[in-house]
C-alpha positions as CSV (number, residue, x, y, z in Angstrom):
1,M,11.0,29.9,-64.9
2,I,11.1,26.5,-63.1
3,S,14.9,26.3,-63.5
4,A,15.1,29.8,-61.9
5,M,13.0,28.6,-58.9
6,K,15.2,25.5,-58.6
7,L,18.3,27.7,-58.6
8,R,16.8,30.0,-55.9
9,M,15.9,27.0,-53.8
10,K,19.4,25.6,-54.0
11,T,20.8,29.0,-53.1
12,F,18.5,29.3,-50.1
13,L,19.3,25.8,-48.8
14,R,23.1,26.4,-49.1
15,S,22.9,29.9,-47.5
16,R,24.4,30.2,-44.0
17,S,23.0,33.6,-43.1
18,G,20.4,33.7,-40.3
19,S,21.2,30.1,-39.2
20,F,22.1,31.2,-35.7
21,A,18.6,32.7,-35.2
22,M,17.0,29.4,-36.2
23,I,19.3,27.3,-34.0
24,G,18.7,29.8,-31.1
25,A,14.9,29.6,-31.5
26,I,14.9,25.7,-31.5
27,A,17.3,25.6,-28.5
28,A,15.2,28.1,-26.6
29,T,12.1,26.1,-27.2
30,V,13.8,22.9,-26.0
31,L,15.3,24.6,-22.9
32,I,12.0,26.1,-21.9
33,G,10.2,22.8,-22.3
34,V,12.9,20.9,-20.2
35,G,12.8,23.6,-17.6
36,G,9.0,23.5,-17.3
37,A,9.1,19.7,-17.1
38,A,11.7,19.8,-14.4
39,Y,9.6,22.3,-12.4
40,D,6.5,20.0,-12.7
41,F,8.4,16.9,-11.7
42,G,10.1,18.8,-8.8
43,K,6.7,19.9,-7.6
44,Q,5.5,16.2,-7.7
45,Q,8.6,15.0,-5.8
46,M,8.1,17.7,-3.1
47,A,4.4,16.7,-2.7
48,Y,5.5,13.0,-2.6
49,K,8.1,13.7,0.0
50,N,5.8,15.6,2.3
51,A,3.0,13.0,1.9
52,Q,5.4,10.2,2.6
53,Q,6.7,11.9,5.7
54,A,3.2,12.6,6.9
55,A,2.2,8.9,6.3
56,D,5.4,7.7,8.2
57,L,4.7,10.0,11.1
58,A,1.0,9.0,11.3
59,A,1.6,5.3,11.1
60,T,4.4,5.4,13.6
61,S,2.4,7.6,16.0
62,C,-0.7,5.5,15.7
63,S,0.7,2.0,15.7
64,G,0.3,1.9,19.4
65,A,-2.9,3.9,19.6
66,R,-4.9,0.9,20.6
67,L,-2.9,0.7,23.8
68,H,-3.1,4.4,24.6
69,E,-5.8,5.7,27.0
70,S,-6.5,8.9,25.0
71,W,-7.6,7.0,21.9
72,G,-9.8,4.5,23.8
73,R,-8.0,1.4,24.9
74,V,-8.9,-1.8,23.0
75,P,-7.9,-5.0,24.8
76,V,-5.5,-7.4,23.2
77,G,-7.5,-9.8,21.1
78,G,-10.4,-7.3,21.2
79,D,-12.8,-6.4,18.4
80,S,-10.7,-6.1,15.2
81,A,-13.3,-3.6,13.7
82,A,-12.9,-1.4,16.8
83,V,-9.1,-1.6,16.4
84,L,-9.2,-0.7,12.8
85,A,-11.6,2.2,13.4
86,L,-9.5,3.5,16.2
87,Q,-6.2,3.4,14.2
88,E,-7.9,4.8,11.0
89,N,-9.2,7.8,13.0
90,C,-5.7,8.3,14.6
91,V,-3.9,8.0,11.2
92,R,-6.3,10.4,9.5
93,A,-6.0,12.9,12.3
94,Y,-2.2,12.8,12.4
95,Y,-1.9,12.8,8.6
96,R,-4.1,15.9,8.2
97,L,-2.1,17.6,11.0
98,N,1.2,16.8,9.3
99,T,0.2,17.9,5.8
100,A,-1.3,21.2,6.7
101,G,0.4,24.0,4.7
102,Y,1.8,21.7,2.1
103,N,0.7,21.4,-1.5
104,I,-1.1,18.1,-0.9
105,D,-4.5,17.1,-2.0
106,E,-7.0,17.8,0.8
107,D,-9.1,14.8,-0.1
108,F,-6.1,12.4,0.0
109,S,-7.5,9.4,1.9
110,P,-5.0,6.7,2.5
111,T,-6.0,3.1,2.9
112,I,-5.2,1.8,6.4
113,T,-4.9,-1.8,7.2
114,V,-4.3,-3.3,10.6
115,E,-3.1,-6.9,11.1
116,E,-2.8,-8.4,14.5
117,T,-0.8,-11.6,15.2
118,A,0.2,-13.1,18.5
119,D,3.4,-11.0,18.7
120,V,3.1,-8.1,16.2
121,Y,0.6,-5.3,15.3
122,R,1.2,-4.3,11.7
123,T,-0.2,-1.0,10.5
124,T,0.0,-0.3,6.7
125,V,-0.8,3.2,5.3
126,R,-1.0,3.4,1.5
127,G,-2.4,6.1,-0.6
128,T,-2.3,7.6,-4.1
129,S,-2.7,11.2,-5.2
130,A,-1.6,13.5,-8.0
131,V,-0.2,16.9,-8.5
132,P,-1.8,19.1,-11.2
133,S,0.7,19.7,-14.0
134,G,1.6,23.0,-15.4
135,F,4.1,22.9,-18.3
136,V,3.7,19.2,-19.2
137,R,0.0,19.8,-19.7
138,V,1.0,20.9,-23.2
139,L,1.9,17.2,-23.8
140,G,-1.5,16.0,-22.6
141,V,-0.4,15.1,-19.0
142,D,-3.0,16.8,-16.7
143,A,-1.6,15.4,-13.4
144,L,1.5,13.7,-12.1
145,P,0.5,10.8,-9.8
146,Y,2.4,9.5,-6.8
147,T,1.9,6.7,-4.2
148,V,3.0,6.6,-0.6
149,E,3.2,3.5,1.5
150,T,4.5,2.8,5.0
151,V,4.4,-0.2,7.2
152,T,5.0,-0.2,10.9
153,N,5.4,-3.2,13.2
154,L,4.8,-2.9,16.9
155,R,5.7,-5.9,19.0
156,N,2.8,-6.9,21.2
157,P,3.9,-5.8,24.6
158,G,0.8,-7.1,26.4
159,E,-0.7,-4.1,28.1
160,Q,2.3,-1.7,28.0
161,P,3.6,-0.1,24.8
162,N,7.2,-0.9,23.9
163,Y,8.7,1.2,21.1
164,D,12.1,0.7,19.4
165,I,13.1,4.1,18.0
166,V,16.0,4.2,15.5
167,M,17.5,7.4,14.1
168,L,19.7,7.1,11.1
169,L,21.8,10.2,10.1
170,D,23.3,10.4,6.7
171,Y,26.5,12.4,6.7
172,T,27.4,11.7,3.0
173,T,27.1,14.2,0.3
174,S,24.2,12.4,-1.3
175,M,21.6,14.4,0.6
């Protein structure tokens, strides 16, 4: 009886019938998993791109806010707390305006630092958020984090803003 079971097991292991179905089932599982992970990581990269673009626009737009009448002019060498509050309000307003309609966390609150030297105003916007995962949640990953950071430098123009605007166009096939 045991020898008959051994013979059946050897026959079963050597048999080639039905192997395509097994290989197809394994391949389909792997392809669905890879496709789902690609979807989740693509969603994360899209949120990162939109958040980075909004942070860049906000920091660039608000780097000279301290010199603009509509935001409340703060004199050069003025109260640094007032400058920081002014630029934080400006960056938050521009950031929320530029992220409306995108899949970005509503409570995303970037950290804003403002440094003032004799010749440069440096505004740094940095924030971390996460995109809820879908398919990779099966692997125990509930969210995919990302961090955005941008630094703008505005030369101290005295009382008149002086912006240098550079536009770089990429004509290569890399985009």
